[in-house]
LOLUMVEX-815123 format. One record per residue (C-alpha): residue number from 1; chain; x, y, z. Coordinates in steps of 0.5 Angstrom, whole numbers, padded with zeros to 4 digits. Layout:
<kolvos>
nr NUM, kette A, u X, v Y, w Z
...
</kolvos>
This chain:
<kolvos>
nr 1, kette A, u -0358, v -0312, w -0248
nr 2, kette A, u -0366, v -0314, w -0249
nr 3, kette A, u -0367, v -0319, w -0244
nr 4, kette A, u -0371, v -0324, w -0249
nr 5, kette A, u -0366, v -0323, w -0254
nr 6, kette A, u -0360, v -0324, w -0251
nr 7, kette A, u -0362, v -0332, w -0249
nr 8, kette A, u -0360, v -0337, w -0254
nr 9, kette A, u -0365, v -0342, w -0257
nr 10, kette A, u -0363, v -0349, w -0255
nr 11, kette A, u -0364, v -0354, w -0261
nr 12, kette A, u -0367, v -0360, w -0259
nr 13, kette A, u -0365, v -0367, w -0262
nr 14, kette A, u -0368, v -0368, w -0269
nr 15, kette A, u -0368, v -0360, w -0270
nr 16, kette A, u -0363, v -0357, w -0274
nr 17, kette A, u -0362, v -0349, w -0276
nr 18, kette A, u -0358, v -0346, w -0282
nr 19, kette A, u -0357, v -0339, w -0283
nr 20, kette A, u -0356, v -0336, w -0290
nr 21, kette A, u -0355, v -0329, w -0290
nr 22, kette A, u -0361, v -0326, w -0287
nr 23, kette A, u -0365, v -0332, w -0287
nr 24, kette A, u -0366, v -0337, w -0281
nr 25, kette A, u -0368, v -0344, w -0283
nr 26, kette A, u -0371, v -0349, w -0278
nr 27, kette A, u -0372, v -0356, w -0280
nr 28, kette A, u -0375, v -0362, w -0276
nr 29, kette A, u -0379, v -0368, w -0275
nr 30, kette A, u -0386, v -0363, w -0276
nr 31, kette A, u -0384, v -0359, w -0282
nr 32, kette A, u -0379, v -0354, w -0285
nr 33, kette A, u -0380, v -0346, w -0283
nr 34, kette A, u -0376, v -0340, w -0286
nr 35, kette A, u -0376, v -0334, w -0283
nr 36, kette A, u -0372, v -0327, w -0286
nr 37, kette A, u -0368, v -0323, w -0280
nr 38, kette A, u -0370, v -0316, w -0280
nr 39, kette A, u -0365, v -0311, w -0281
nr 40, kette A, u -0359, v -0310, w -0276
nr 41, kette A, u -0361, v -0317, w -0272
nr 42, kette A, u -0356, v -0323, w -0274
nr 43, kette A, u -0356, v -0330, w -0272
nr 44, kette A, u -0350, v -0335, w -0271
nr 45, kette A, u -0351, v -0343, w -0270
nr 46, kette A, u -0346, v -0345, w -0264
nr 47, kette A, u -0346, v -0351, w -0260
nr 48, kette A, u -0353, v -0353, w -0262
nr 49, kette A, u -0356, v -0347, w -0260
nr 50, kette A, u -0358, v -0341, w -0264
nr 51, kette A, u -0355, v -0334, w -0262
nr 52, kette A, u -0358, v -0327, w -0264
nr 53, kette A, u -0355, v -0321, w -0263
nr 54, kette A, u -0356, v -0314, w -0266
nr 55, kette A, u -0352, v -0308, w -0269
nr 56, kette A, u -0353, v -0302, w -0264
nr 57, kette A, u -0357, v -0300, w -0258
nr 58, kette A, u -0363, v -0296, w -0261
nr 59, kette A, u -0370, v -0297, w -0259
nr 60, kette A, u -0372, v -0300, w -0265
nr 61, kette A, u -0366, v -0305, w -0266
nr 62, kette A, u -0367, v -0307, w -0258
nr 63, kette A, u -0375, v -0309, w -0260
nr 64, kette A, u -0374, v -0313, w -0266
nr 65, kette A, u -0368, v -0317, w -0262
nr 66, kette A, u -0373, v -0320, w -0258
nr 67, kette A, u -0378, v -0320, w -0263
nr 68, kette A, u -0373, v -0324, w -0268
nr 69, kette A, u -0371, v -0329, w -0262
nr 70, kette A, u -0379, v -0330, w -0260
nr 71, kette A, u -0380, v -0332, w -0267
nr 72, kette A, u -0374, v -0337, w -0268
nr 73, kette A, u -0376, v -0340, w -0261
nr 74, kette A, u -0383, v -0341, w -0264
nr 75, kette A, u -0380, v -0344, w -0270
nr 76, kette A, u -0376, v -0349, w -0267
nr 77, kette A, u -0382, v -0351, w -0262
nr 78, kette A, u -0386, v -0352, w -0268
nr 79, kette A, u -0381, v -0356, w -0272
nr 80, kette A, u -0380, v -0360, w -0266
nr 81, kette A, u -0387, v -0361, w -0263
nr 82, kette A, u -0392, v -0357, w -0267
nr 83, kette A, u -0398, v -0353, w -0265
nr 84, kette A, u -0405, v -0354, w -0264
nr 85, kette A, u -0412, v -0350, w -0263
nr 86, kette A, u -0418, v -0354, w -0261
nr 87, kette A, u -0425, v -0351, w -0262
nr 88, kette A, u -0431, v -0354, w -0259
nr 89, kette A, u -0438, v -0352, w -0263
nr 90, kette A, u -0444, v -0351, w -0258
nr 91, kette A, u -0451, v -0351, w -0261
nr 92, kette A, u -0457, v -0356, w -0264
nr 93, kette A, u -0456, v -0358, w -0270
nr 94, kette A, u -0449, v -0355, w -0271
nr 95, kette A, u -0443, v -0359, w -0273
nr 96, kette A, u -0437, v -0359, w -0278
nr 97, kette A, u -0434, v -0364, w -0283
nr 98, kette A, u -0427, v -0364, w -0286
nr 99, kette A, u -0425, v -0367, w -0293
nr 100, kette A, u -0418, v -0366, w -0294
nr 101, kette A, u -0416, v -0358, w -0293
nr 102, kette A, u -0424, v -0356, w -0293
nr 103, kette A, u -0428, v -0356, w -0287
nr 104, kette A, u -0435, v -0355, w -0288
nr 105, kette A, u -0439, v -0352, w -0282
nr 106, kette A, u -0447, v -0352, w -0281
nr 107, kette A, u -0448, v -0347, w -0277
nr 108, kette A, u -0455, v -0345, w -0277
nr 109, kette A, u -0455, v -0340, w -0283
nr 110, kette A, u -0458, v -0342, w -0290
nr 111, kette A, u -0453, v -0346, w -0293
nr 112, kette A, u -0447, v -0349, w -0290
nr 113, kette A, u -0440, v -0345, w -0289
nr 114, kette A, u -0434, v -0348, w -0292
nr 115, kette A, u -0427, v -0346, w -0290
nr 116, kette A, u -0420, v -0348, w -0294
nr 117, kette A, u -0414, v -0349, w -0289
nr 118, kette A, u -0408, v -0346, w -0291
nr 119, kette A, u -0402, v -0350, w -0294
nr 120, kette A, u -0398, v -0353, w -0288
nr 121, kette A, u -0404, v -0353, w -0283
nr 122, kette A, u -0408, v -0359, w -0282
nr 123, kette A, u -0415, v -0360, w -0280
nr 124, kette A, u -0419, v -0365, w -0276
nr 125, kette A, u -0425, v -0367, w -0273
nr 126, kette A, u -0428, v -0371, w -0268
nr 127, kette A, u -0435, v -0373, w -0267
nr 128, kette A, u -0438, v -0367, w -0271
nr 129, kette A, u -0437, v -0362, w -0265
nr 130, kette A, u -0430, v -0362, w -0264
nr 131, kette A, u -0424, v -0359, w -0269
nr 132, kette A, u -0417, v -0359, w -0268
nr 133, kette A, u -0412, v -0355, w -0272
nr 134, kette A, u -0405, v -0357, w -0272
nr 135, kette A, u -0398, v -0355, w -0276
nr 136, kette A, u -0391, v -0353, w -0275
nr 137, kette A, u -0392, v -0345, w -0276
nr 138, kette A, u -0395, v -0342, w -0270
nr 139, kette A, u -0398, v -0336, w -0273
nr 140, kette A, u -0402, v -0340, w -0279
nr 141, kette A, u -0405, v -0345, w -0274
nr 142, kette A, u -0407, v -0339, w -0270
nr 143, kette A, u -0410, v -0335, w -0276
nr 144, kette A, u -0414, v -0341, w -0278
nr 145, kette A, u -0417, v -0342, w -0272
nr 146, kette A, u -0419, v -0336, w -0271
nr 147, kette A, u -0422, v -0335, w -0278
nr 148, kette A, u -0426, v -0342, w -0277
nr 149, kette A, u -0428, v -0339, w -0270
nr 150, kette A, u -0430, v -0332, w -0273
nr 151, kette A, u -0436, v -0335, w -0278
nr 152, kette A, u -0440, v -0336, w -0271
nr 153, kette A, u -0437, v -0333, w -0265
nr 154, kette A, u -0440, v -0336, w -0258
nr 155, kette A, u -0446, v -0331, w -0257
nr 156, kette A, u -0447, v -0329, w -0249
nr 157, kette A, u -0455, v -0331, w -0249
nr 158, kette A, u -0455, v -0339, w -0250
nr 159, kette A, u -0447, v -0340, w -0251
nr 160, kette A, u -0448, v -0342, w -0258
nr 161, kette A, u -0443, v -0342, w -0263
nr 162, kette A, u -0435, v -0344, w -0264
nr 163, kette A, u -0431, v -0343, w -0258
nr 164, kette A, u -0424, v -0345, w -0257
nr 165, kette A, u -0423, v -0351, w -0252
nr 166, kette A, u -0423, v -0348, w -0245
nr 167, kette A, u -0426, v -0342, w -0247
nr 168, kette A, u -0430, v -0338, w -0242
nr 169, kette A, u -0436, v -0335, w -0245
nr 170, kette A, u -0440, v -0330, w -0240
nr 171, kette A, u -0447, v -0331, w -0240
nr 172, kette A, u -0452, v -0325, w -0240
nr 173, kette A, u -0459, v -0325, w -0237
nr 174, kette A, u -0464, v -0325, w -0243
nr 175, kette A, u -0470, v -0320, w -0243
nr 176, kette A, u -0475, v -0321, w -0237
nr 177, kette A, u -0483, v -0320, w -0238
nr 178, kette A, u -0486, v -0316, w -0233
</kolvos>
């Protein structure tokens, strides 16, 4: 039995789960999320908990069992509290602005870089140098933050660029005259 897969997923107050065939739906204050279970994995709502089980003990079924349980647990957490990623902008003249779902980044290029966040992801900026990406779907939030960061990742010589909040950028020594 998968150690992760056999643990039930507790549903906090305000979050409901429904299973329709091989599809799990989680609804909460932050939004509604859906997941199609892989073949060989089944789910049931029992006593305010979601319990996942598998059909056989093949290695593939065991790994999918743990994966499905982790994804359902992330859906429950996202529907209840949501997820967020914070980005910081470092560099002279580097800044961001948000209008609706579009993020405009001034990163020292000839023209501003624009990124449109996917549906279900909310992007905010504070002071022009901090960006917060939030939403109910952990994958969408992480992917949106990674795509924004990929426009100008923090470089090791001056530390300029976009980085996650708290990310350590290992600095290198530049060229020396001699």
